[in-house]
N, C-alpha and C positions, 0 to 999 in steps of 0.2 A: 503494498501501499503506499503511496507516494504523500508524501509533507501534507500537499495543496488537498489530499481525501481525508488526511485526517485531519486537518484544520477544518473543513468543510464537517467532516461529521459532527465534530466535537461543537463545534457553533451551532448546529443541527439541535444537537442533542440538548442542547441550552436552553433554546429559545423553546423549544417542545416543554421541558423541564420547569421553565419559569413563564409558561404561558404567554411570552412575546412570539410578537410575528417580524414579518421581515420587514415591513413599514418601520416599527418600531427603531428595529436595529438600524436602516437607512437613516432616519431622522438623529440616532443616537450620535452615527460617524459622521452625518454631513454629507452623503451620497442619495445618489436617486434608488428608491427602490426596485426599481429596472436593475443597475448594477448590482446591488447584492442578490437579486436572483440568478442574476450571471455566475456571480461567482459562488453561490449555492448549487447550481447545477453543472459547475467547475466547467463553463464556455468560458471564464475567465480565472487565469492564474491570481488568486490573493497577493496583491503587494505588499513588503516588509510592512512599508507604515499604513497599512490598513489594518495589516496583523494588529500592529501595537494598539491601532485606535479599537477595532474591536475587543481585545483582551479586555482595555478599559472601561467600554461601556457595559461588558458582559460582570466585571468586576474578579476578575482571573488573571492571573499571570502570562504571560507568553508563551512561557514554559506547560504550563498548564494544557493552554490552548494547541500548542503542537504538538503535544505527546499525546501518543495514543493510548488509549484509556486501560489496557489492557497490561500495556508498561508499566502506567502508572499503578496499578494495583500490585504488580510484582517486582516492586524494587528492593533492592537485595541492600541490607545493613553491610557495612564494614565495618569492624572492630579491630581494634592493633595491640599488641600487648607491646606496651614502652610508646616511644614519641617518634615522629619523624621530624632528624634534626634539622635538613636544608631544604634548601626550596627545590630542588633537583628531585630528591627522596618524593616529597608531597606531588611533583609533576608526573612523576613517573609511576605511584598510586594510582593517580588522576586517570592517566593513560591505560594502565591497567583495568581499572572498573571502566571506563568506556570499552574496554574492546570484549571485554566479559557479557556487558550489556549489549552490544551487539549481535554478539555470539547468541547468546538469549532471545533476542530478538528475530533473528534468523533462523533460530533452530523452532520457534516460536512460528512460522510462516511455511513450514514443511507440514 
């Protein structure tokens, strides 16, 4: 599933769950209802600045808006025994976490 589809699904889910319309969203982000319709039908890709505006209108973070729901539910927890002493170690840990999450996401798509 591509990132635009994930964003569209999250927007649709939020609108439905909060009983809001496409017209409401259009007014909140300052665009036409037709443009919102095109974005939600995926005939138009949602531009980055619109993602930020939509997240603000929905009172969610950009990360929540752009993350697939199953991945949000299955976030891993990392516990360290000890501490990371330098910036490079911290960066390597972040890379490792990203690689694991990427692998888990790909495995889930199979």
